[in-house]
N, C-alpha and C positions, 0 to 999 in steps of 0.2 A: 837684552831683550830675549825672552824665552818664546819658543814656538813649539807647536805640536804637529807632527806629520800626520796627515789624514789619508794621503793617497800615494801609492807607488805604481807607476805604469812602466812597461818595458816595450821596446821596439827594436827593429833591425832595419838597416838601410844599406843599399849596395849601389856603388857607382860601377857599372859593368865594364865600361871602357873609359880610360882616362886617368885613373889613379887620383881622383879628386876627393880628398878627405872631407872637405866641407860639404860637398854634394851628398856623400854617403851619410854624414852626420845629420844633415837636414832631413834626409829621407827616413832615418831611424827615428827622429823626433816626430815627424809626421805620422809614421806608422804607429807609434805609441799613442798619439793623440786621437787617431782615428778609431781606436778600440775602446773608447770610453765615453760615457755620458754621465755628467755629474749633476745629481739632482738633490743634493743635501743642503744647499745653501740656506734655504728658509729654516730648516730644522736646526742648523748650526748658528743662525743669526749672522751670517756672513754673506758677502757678495763675491762674484767671480773676480772682482777687482782687488779683493783683500788677499788673494792667494800669493804666497811666496813660492815661486816655481824654480827649483834647482834642477838643472839639466846636467846629467853626467854622461859624457861621451867616451867610449872606448874605441880607439883606433891604433894602428901600429905606429903612426907618426902624429902624436897629439899636437905638436907645434904647428902642423899644417892645417889645422882646423881654424876657420874664421869664426870665433865665438859670437861676434856681433851678428853675423849672418845666420847662425844657428838660432840665436835668441829671437830673431824675427819670425820663427815658426810658432812661437808661443803667442796665442791670441789674447790671453787675459793675464792679469796679475803682474807681478814683478819678477822677471826671469833673471837667473844667473846661470852661466854655462861654465862647466869645468871639464877639462879633458884629461884622459888617463890612457896609459898604455893598455891596449886590448885589441879587440876586433881581429881581423884577419886580412892579409894581402894574398892574392892569388895571381901569380904571373901567367900570362898567356903562353902557350907553347912556343910561339915565335920569339918571346922575350921582349917584344917591342910595345906591349900593352899590358894592362893589368886590371884587376878587379879589387876594389876596396870594400870590405864589409865592416860596417860600424854598428856598435851596440849603443843603445840609449836607455838610460833610466831617468824617469821624470818623477821628482819627489815634490809633492805639494803640501805645504804647511800653512798654518795660520798663526799669527801672533796671539799669544795667550792674553785673555782679557784680565 
């Protein structure tokens, strides 16, 4: 199955307290989605439900991201979530808390007719 990418969106999310990688990842996806308005469906002969949505998340501990929870941020299409080493962890001065910064790239494709 061949597909063509039409959209790339980027976002950043932070869990300020708690070191929650999934929370930071969800916020990064939400940030990316809130900066777009897609108005090309009629011209492309597609619907929002035809979208293949690949979500790439970069955090320091990729295995600590709940991909299913992140996928719930995607309102339309068929989402897949992949995690990668990236982002940034910032320890609190006291050492008993931390901040997780996640980066998200959302790649939207359609199956070629």
